[in-house]
Each structure stands twice: as structure tokens, then as C-alpha cells.
N, C-alpha and C positions, 0 to 999 in steps of 0.2 A: 785299421788302414791308416789312421790318422797319425800314428806314431812311426818313427823311423824304425827299420828292422834292428833286431839285436846285432851287435857288433859294428854298427854304423858309427864312425868317428863322431865326437861332438862337433857341432857346427862352429866354424870360426866366426869371429866378429869383425873381420877385416874385408874390404871388398877385394876380391881376387880380380885384378885387372886383366890378365890375359883372356880368362873366361868371358868377362864383360866386353872387352874389345871384339872378341870373336863373334859373339852373339849380336852385338851392335852393328859390326860390319855387315853380317848377314841380313839384319833387318833394314839397314840403310839402303842396301842394294834392292831389297824387296820393294821398299817405299818408292825409290827412284824409278825402278822399272815399271811398276804399276802406274805412277803419276805421268810418266813418259808415254808408256805403251798404250793406255786406254784412249786418249785423245788422238794419238798418232793413227792407231788402227781404224778408229771411226772416221777420221778425216779422209784416209785412203779409200775406204769403202764408199764414202760418199762421193768422192772424186770418180770412182769407177762405175758410178750409177747404181749402186745397191740400194735397195729400198730401205726406208727406216725400219720398217717391220723385220727384215732379214738382218739389218745392223743390230737391232735390239736383241733378236734371237741369238745371234753370234756372241754378243757381249753377255747374255745370260748364261752362256757355257762357263764363264769364269766362276759363278757361284755354285754351279752343280758340280764342277771339277773340285772346287775347294771342299765341298761336303764329302765327295767320295775319297778324296786324298786324305782328309782328316780322320776318316774312319780306319785307315790302314797304317797311318804313320807309326804309331807307338809300336805295333808288331814288326814293322819293317826295321825300325831302329833297334828293336831287341835282337833281331836276327843279324844284322850288319854293323851295328854300332852307330852312336849318335853322329860322330864326326863323319864317318864314312858315308852315311846316308845323306847328310847335308852336302857333302862334296859331289855326290852323285846327283842330288837334285840341281846343284849349281850348274853342272855340265848340261843337264837336260834343259834347264831353263835358258841357258845361253845359246844352245843349239836351236831351240824352237824359237827364240827371239830373231835370230838370223833367218830361220825358215819363212817367217812372215814376209821377208824381202825377196827371197828366191822362189818361193812357190806362190804363183798368181792365181791358181784356181781357188775361187772363192770357197767351194766346198770343202776344200782340204784345210781351210783355216779353222773349221769346226774341230777336228782331231788336234790341231796345233794349239788351239786355245786350251783344250783339255790338258795337253802335255805341259803347256807354259804355266798355267795357273794351278795344276796340280803339283808341280815342281815347287812353285812359289809357296804354296801352303805348306808343304813339307818343311821349307825354311822357316816359315813363320812358327809353326808348331815347335819345332826342335830348338830354334833360337830361344823361344820363350820358356821351354822346359830347361834349357841349359842354364839360363840366367836365374830362373827361379830355384833351381836345384842347388846353385852354388852361392846365391845372395845370402849374406848374413841375416838371420832372422830379425835382429833388432833394426837392421837398416834395409830391409827388403823393399819396403815402400820407396825409400830414396833411390835405390838402384833401378826399380822398375819405372820410377819417374824420370831418371835420366834416359832410360830405354824408350818411354813413351815420348819424350820430347824429341829425341833424334829421329824416331819413327815419324813423327809428324813433320818435321822438317824435311825428311826424305820425300814424303808425299808431296809437300810444297814445292820442293825442288823439281820434280818431274816436269809439271806442266811449265815451269820457267825454262827448263832445258828445251822443251817442245817448241816454246816460243822462239828460241835462239836457233835450234837445229832445223826447224821446219819439217816438211814431210816428204821432201824430194830426196831420191838416191838412197844410198846404203848407209849414209852417215848416222841418222838418228837410230837405226837398227844395230849398226856396229858399236855405237856408243852405249846403248842399252846393254848388249851382250857383254861389252868390256867392263862395265861397271859390276855386273853380275859376277863375272870371272874373277875380278879383282878381290872380291869378298872371300874368295877360296883361301887367299893367302894367310890371313890371320887364323882362320879355322884350322888349316893345314898345321900351322905352327903350334896351336893350342890343342891339337888333336888328342894328345896323350892326357889331357886334363878334362876331357869332355865327361859327362856323367856316364856311368856305366849301367845298362839295364840288364842285370842278370836274371831277372825274374820277368815272366810275363804278367801283364795286368790281371788281377784276380777276376774282374767282372768283364761282361760283354761291353762293347764300346758305348752303346746306347745307355747303359745304366750309368755311366759316368755323367752324361748330360744331366741327370736327376740327382747324383749323389752330392753335388755342392750347388743346389739350385740358386742360392744367392749370387754366386759368381756367374753361373751360365745364363741366368735370366738377365743380369746386368749387362753382359756383353751382347745378348740378343736385342735389348733395348738400344744399346749404343749402336749396333749395326744398323737397326731400323731406322733410327732417328737421324744418324749420320748420312747414310746413304740416300734416304728419302728427303732429308732436309737440303743436302747439297744438290741434289737432282732438281727439286721443285721450288727451292726459295727463290731463284731468279724470277720464275714465273709468278710466284706469290708477290714479290716485291714490286715488280712492274704492274701488276694489276692493282696494287694498292696506291699507285701513283708515283712511285719512284722511277727514275730513269734506270736504264741498263747499268750504267756506270755506278750509280748509287747503290743499286742492289748488289752489285759485284764487290763493292767496298764494304757493305754489311757483311758478305760472306768473308771477306778478308779479316774483318774485325773479329768474327766468330772463330776463324783460324788461329788469329793471334792468341785469343782466349784459351784455345785448345793447347797451344804451345807453352804459355807462361805459367799456366796452373797445374801441369803435370807434376813438377818436382814438389812444389809446396803441398800438393794434396797427397803425394806419396809420403812425404816426411810427416805430415799429420797423421797419416794411417799408422805409422810406425809407433805413434804415442797412444793409439787407441787399443783397448784391450780387445774390443769386439769390431772389426772392420765393417760388419753388417750395418752398424748405426751410421757410420760415414756414408756408406752406399745409400742408405735410406734418405739421409739429409741431402745428398746431391740430387736424388730423383724428386725430392720435394721442390728443391730449387728449379730443376728442369721443368716440372709441372707448372709452378708459378710463373716462370718465364714464358712458357707456351701460351698459357691463359692470358698473359699480358699483350701478346702481340696485337690482337684485334684492337686493343685500346690504344695502341701506339702508332697506328696507321697515320702516315703523314708527318710524323715527328721522327726525322732521321736520327738526330742526336740521342734521344732517349732509346730508340730501339737499338742503336749501337751499343750503348752502355748495357742494356739487357742482354744482347747477344754475346757481349764480351765474357760476362759471367756465365751465361748459359752455355756457351762453347766449352768454357772450362769445366763446367759440371758434367756435361756430356762426355767429354774426353776422359774425365776422372773416372767414370763407371769402367771404362777399360782397364786403367792402371790399378785402381784399388781392387777391382774384381780379380784381376790376375794375381795381386798381391795376396788377397784373402785365400785364393786357390793354393798358393804355394804355402801358406801357413797351416793348411789343414791336411795336406797330402805329401807323400814323399816316394821316391823312387819310381817303379814302373807304374804305380797309380797316379802319380803326378804327370808323368808322360801321357798316359791315356787321358787323364782329365784335361791336360792342356790341349789335346786334340779335340776333346769334347767342346771346349771352350771356343776354339776357333770354328768348329762346326756350328755352334750356336751363333756365333757372330755371322757366318755365311748365310744362315737361314734368315737372320734379320736383314742382311743387306738384300735378299730376295724379296721378303715380306714388306719391308718399309716402304719402298717406292710404290709398290702395287696398292698398299692400304691408304697411303697419303694421296696418291693420284685419284683413287676412286672416291675418297671423301671430298676432294675439290670438285670433282664431276657432280657428286650427288648433292652436296650442301653448299657449293659456292666456294669463294676464295677463302673464307674463314675455315673451311674444312681442313686447310693446312694446319692451322693452330690446334683446332679440336682434336684431329686424329694423333698429333704428336702428343697432345696432353693425355690422350686415352692411353698411349703407350707408357707414358710415365705413371699414370694412375694405376695401372695393372701391376707395376713394380711395387709401388707404394703399398698396395693391397697385400702382395705377397710377402713384403717384408713385415708387415704387421702380424700376418698369420704365422710366419716362421718364428718371429721373436716371441709371440704370445703362446703358441701351442707346441713349439719345438725349440726351447731356449738353448739347446746344444748349438755350437758355432758351426753351422753348415750353410 
């Protein structure tokens, strides 16, 4: 399964820009839609008097929808084609985005969330499969670094657009739906160049979660630390004595690290024979950074420096993990493994905030750092076990 099927053309060593642009357009729309939609919907529910518990429950549908959609994406793309499935997902995502404006019944927002985030997950999985399948092997890390950088910028642009557009009227909903629909243009133009899935995946979906555990565990850690850290760091920061604006600036610094390290880490991964070593090194950096946080309380500048490199290491788990996945699998197996990759990320986004929040409740404010360190430590242990007892590159 780790080798291309016989008769597959030798991979080219040049970046195929139409495919790259199509995949990047899709993921940019995903980033902007999520970055704009999450705060927009939460604010609207708050204005309508919905309780925090129900708002949280409604928001949790995103993770559950992502898990469900990831499990069926490869099979759907096999049946209808990669580009066609992406175009259909764009249509569902845009319609459901507008549906949040026109449908005021709160309980109907639950199925709307399922449709919206399910469609967004399909775009996530297939855009990453497309770019992984067509990236030159010797430059896969660079290509995925570009991809990850633009994804990060898309996520950052969403909240900025929300601050400009506000939550009143149809404008923010129409803008979000419009951005999603615009991403269909490059996908449609490059539709004849999308990867073809002539074969069904060889294994059951869940088997792919464990087939390349170094990659899927990396993205699980990324999802847990990113979602839990972003959600709870403002609380951690203010409890350590920083003002709200200082804590927010520290998150911004972490986001800058997320953006600027994607391409360099991707290029570095291209020069490494075994990307597992780079993944292990980044988790060691993440572990050390998390352990340093309690020691840096009250020193904003030192914490900012640590978070800059820490943010880059955390985001690199996604980019390098995805690159490792693409180097090991091909065709239908790569599509299914990409779905398993996103599934693992979704599980992390659900588990991370719960574990980190519980740790803070049980052990106090430093539980934030200890729980994040525990996530990284688990991955370090897994890396050592895999490289010692299973030296094959999985």
C-alpha cells in the first residue's frame, strides 16, 4: 500500500499550480468561513438569550459532524469524483451558511451545523488529498507549508472580517456564503486535473487511523493543543496577572509563530529522510515550552518569545504530519488516510478543551501547562516506541 500502483506515471518534480490554486482556494474559503462563522453564531445565540450550555452544545456539533463526514468522504469521492464532490460540498456549505440567517428556530440550527461543518470537512479532506496527491515528492513539504500558511491566514482573516462586518443583518452571512461559492471557480477550472479514485480504499476507515499512527497522532495532539490552548489561554493568562489585552497579544504572537514557521518547517521536512524525526523534535519543543509556562508567569516578553516558537512547533505537527502521510500512501489509500487524518484532528478538538479545562479545575491554573505537556509527552513516548520497535517509516 505504500507504493503507487503499477502503471502510475512517475511523479513530476514541478509544482502543478492549477491543482495547488484549486486546493488552496478551497481551504482558504474553509478557514475564512470557520473563522467568521464561529464567533458570529455564538454572538447571535447570546443576543437571543440562549444559555451558555446550549451554545456549547450547538458548537460541539461541529466536531461530531466532522468525525461523521470524514468517515464517508473517501467513498463519496470514489463514487462521484473528487472535484464533483468538492463542488457539491461547496454548494451545501454556502446554502447552510445562509440558512443560519433565514432560519430563526434555534433547534433547527443543530442540523444546520451538521450540514455546514460536514460539508466543510469534505472540503478539508479532499483539498488536502488533492494537494498531497499532486505535490512533487521532493517538494511536498514546501507545497504543504504554503498550504498551511494560507490556511492559517484564512483562519486569522475570519475574526477580522467579523469585527468589520458585525453580526447584524444578512451581510456577514452573505459574505461568508459568497467566499465559499467563489472557491468553486478554480476547482471547476481544474476539475479535469483532480486526482482520480478508480479503486476503493483497501481497509475499513478506522484502520487508516492506526495505519500511519505517527501522522494521525500528531494531528490529534495538534487539534487538542490548538483548540484547548486557544479556548483557555485567555483565562490562564489573566489568572497569571496579565491584562486581557496582554493575554490577547500573547495569542497573537502564538498565531504569528503558526504562520511564519509553516514553510520553513515544510522545506526542512523535504530534506529529511524520515519525517518522524522532525515530528518528534517538534513535540519535544512543545513539551519544553509547556513546562516553561509556569516559570514565566509575570514576564510577558519571555513568554511571548516562548509562545512564538511554541506556536510554530504546534502548527508544524499538522503540516509535517500531512507531508509524512503523503509520502507513505497513494491513491485511494491516501484519500482514506487523509480522511482519517481529519477525523483524528476532530477528535483532538473535542478532547483538548475538555482535558485542559478539567486539569485547571482540579489542579489550579498551572493545570493548563501540565495538561498540554502531558499531550506532548504522550506523543514523545509514542515516537520513541515506534522508532525503536517499528523502524519502518509509519
